[in-house]
C-alpha positions in Angstrom: 107.8 66.5 129.6 108.0 70.3 129.4 106.2 71.6 126.3 107.6 74.3 124.0 104.9 76.7 125.2 105.7 75.9 128.9 109.4 76.7 128.2 108.4 80.0 126.7 106.2 81.0 129.7 108.6 83.8 130.7 108.1 85.5 127.3 105.6 88.4 127.4 102.0 87.6 126.5 100.3 88.7 123.3 98.3 91.2 125.3 101.5 92.8 126.5 103.3 92.7 123.1 100.4 94.1 121.0 100.3 97.3 123.1 102.2 100.4 121.8 105.0 101.0 121.1 105.0 98.6 118.1 108.4 97.4 116.9 110.3 99.6 114.5 109.9 98.1 111.1 111.2 99.3 107.7 109.2 97.6 104.9 111.3 97.3 101.8 109.0 95.6 99.3 105.5 94.3 99.1 103.6 92.2 96.5 100.0 91.2 96.1 100.1 87.9 94.3 96.3 87.7 94.3 95.6 84.1 95.2 91.9 84.4 94.3 91.2 80.7 94.6 92.3 80.8 98.3 89.4 83.1 99.3 87.0 81.7 101.9 83.4 80.7 100.9 80.6 83.1 102.0 79.1 82.3 105.5 75.9 83.2 107.3 76.1 86.2 109.5 76.0 85.4 113.2 75.6 87.2 116.4 79.1 88.1 117.6 78.2 87.2 121.2 76.0 84.2 121.3 76.4 82.9 117.7 72.6 83.0 117.0 71.4 83.2 113.4 68.7 85.8 113.0 67.1 87.6 110.0 67.6 91.1 111.5 70.8 91.8 113.4 72.0 95.0 115.1 75.3 96.3 113.8 78.1 98.1 115.7 77.9 101.7 114.7 81.7 102.2 115.0 83.2 99.4 112.9 80.0 98.5 110.9 81.1 94.9 111.0 80.1 93.2 114.3 76.5 92.1 114.5 74.2 91.2 117.4 70.8 89.6 117.9 69.9 91.9 120.8 71.1 95.0 122.7 72.0 92.8 125.7 74.3 90.7 123.5 76.0 93.8 122.2 76.6 95.2 125.7 77.9 91.8 126.9 80.3 91.4 124.0 81.6 95.0 124.5 82.5 94.4 128.1 83.5 90.8 128.6 87.0 89.4 128.2 88.9 90.6 125.1 85.6 92.1 124.1 84.6 94.2 121.1 85.7 97.3 123.0 89.3 96.2 122.3 88.8 94.6 118.9 86.4 97.1 117.2 89.2 99.0 115.4 90.7 95.8 113.9 87.2 94.9 112.5 86.8 98.4 111.1 90.1 97.9 109.3 89.2 94.7 107.6 85.5 95.5 106.9 82.8 93.0 106.1 84.9 91.8 103.1 87.7 90.7 105.4 90.2 92.6 103.2 92.9 95.2 104.0 92.2 97.7 101.2 95.0 100.2 101.8 98.8 99.9 102.1 98.5 101.8 105.4 96.2 99.1 106.8 98.3 96.3 105.5 101.5 97.8 106.9 99.9 98.3 110.4 98.4 94.7 110.3 101.6 92.9 109.5 103.6 95.0 112.0 101.1 94.0 114.7 101.4 90.4 113.7 105.1 90.5 113.9 105.0 92.2 117.3 103.1 89.2 118.7 105.7 86.7 117.7 109.0 88.7 117.9 110.0 87.3 121.3 110.0 83.9 119.6 111.4 84.9 116.2 114.3 87.0 117.3 116.1 84.5 119.5 115.4 81.8 116.8 117.0 84.1 114.2 120.1 84.7 116.3 120.5 81.1 117.2 120.2 79.9 113.6 122.4 82.6 112.1 125.2 81.5 114.4 125.1 78.1 112.8 124.2 78.9 109.2 125.5 82.4 108.7 123.5 85.5 107.6 120.0 84.8 106.4 116.4 85.8 107.0 113.2 84.7 108.7 110.5 83.4 106.4 107.0 83.6 108.0 104.1 81.8 106.3 100.5 81.3 107.2 97.5 79.4 105.8 95.4 82.3 107.0 95.0 85.6 105.2 96.7 88.7 106.6 93.3 90.1 107.5 92.5 87.0 109.5 95.7 87.0 111.5 95.5 90.7 112.1 92.3 90.4 114.2 92.8 90.3 117.9 90.4 87.3 118.3 89.9 84.3 116.1 86.5 85.4 114.7 85.8 86.6 111.2 83.6 89.5 110.0 80.6 87.1 109.9 81.0 86.0 113.5 82.4 82.5 112.7 85.5 81.1 114.4 88.7 81.2 112.4 90.3 77.8 112.8 94.0 77.5 113.8 95.5 80.9 113.2 99.1 79.8 113.1 102.4 80.8 111.4 105.3 78.7 110.2 108.7 80.2 110.8 111.8 79.2 109.0 115.3 80.6 109.0 116.8 80.4 105.5 119.9 81.5 103.7 119.7 83.1 100.3 120.9 79.8 98.8 118.0 77.9 100.4 115.7 80.6 99.2 116.8 80.0 95.6 116.8 76.2 95.7 113.7 75.6 97.8 111.3 78.6 97.9 111.7 80.0 94.4 111.7 76.5 92.9 108.2 76.0 94.3 106.9 79.5 93.8 108.6 81.3 91.0 106.7 84.5 91.7 108.7 85.1 94.9 111.8 85.5 92.7 110.5 89.1 92.3 111.8 90.0 95.7 115.1 88.2 95.3 117.4 91.1 94.6 115.9 93.3 97.4 116.2 90.3 99.7 119.9 89.7 98.7 120.7 93.4 99.4 119.0 93.3 102.8 120.9 90.1 103.8 124.2 91.6 102.7 123.8 94.9 104.5 121.9 94.2 107.7 123.6 94.3 111.1 122.8 90.9 112.6 123.4 92.2 116.1 120.7 94.8 115.9 118.4 93.8 113.0 116.5 90.9 111.5 115.4 90.4 107.9 111.7 89.3 107.7 109.9 87.9 104.6 106.1 87.2 105.1 103.7 85.3 102.9 100.0 84.9 103.6 97.1 82.8 102.1 95.7 85.8 100.4 98.9 86.3 98.4 100.2 89.2 100.3 104.0 89.1 100.5 106.2 91.6 102.4 109.9 92.0 102.9 111.1 94.1 105.8 113.8 94.9 108.3 113.0 94.8 112.0 114.8 95.7 115.2 116.2 92.7 117.1 114.1 92.5 120.3 115.3 91.8 123.0 118.9 92.9 122.4 121.4 90.5 120.9 123.0 89.0 124.0 119.6 88.2 125.5 118.4 86.7 122.2 121.6 84.6 122.0 121.0 83.2 125.5 117.3 82.6 124.9 118.0 80.9 121.5 120.5 78.6 123.1 118.1 77.7 125.9 115.1 77.1 123.8 116.4 75.8 120.4 119.7 74.2 120.9 118.2 70.7 121.5 115.4 71.1 119.0 115.5 68.9 115.9 112.5 70.7 114.2 113.3 72.4 111.0 110.9 75.2 111.7 108.8 76.9 114.4 105.0 76.5 114.3 103.3 79.2 116.4 99.6 79.3 117.3 98.8 83.0 117.4 95.9 82.3 119.8 98.1 80.5 122.4 100.8 83.2 122.5 
């Protein structure tokens, strides 16, 4: 049986979709709900290359986050695969605390996350809107925004981040009221802006996106439909017409 990811093999890879230019995104509203109880427990600092625990570790002079047990490990991690040469800037952005401290950093991070999944999300949105009418894409993750913003599944302490995935639903405003706000009344704060976005967006060129992450960061935005509408319509029909799943679950490290 052909798997979901096999069927999507013609979609551009994460490496291709994370390169500039990033998708045009207009962020309409952001909230920090501050889910303090969802923070990760502290961990021992490891060598980013070999995973060794050592009392004294070298530190990358650029990001001041990545640590190494030796110069050889640092050189190796810089050069090999999706090495630190490519990920250094994202570690600098989250820092040792694994937090995005500025709105500029948060905006860049969530735009990059969306750019990795847009070739799945946009055809899904077009396909669902044809059946249900105008609505929005609701993206949720059990990871923090800082965790999913990193190019590789490794946190600031050098430990693996398990299962960086997002759950994607297409919802109408009625479903938002009856299902989402019922379980999380704090999300009602974006309700009026969400309603305005759904009422006014052009479904043949735009998609309304609502994101929620483990850390409590919530963002509502309007993104370009990529690829263009007719291609999204065809892809959506091919990939989702026979699906009985109520949502998409996307593993960010398999895309």
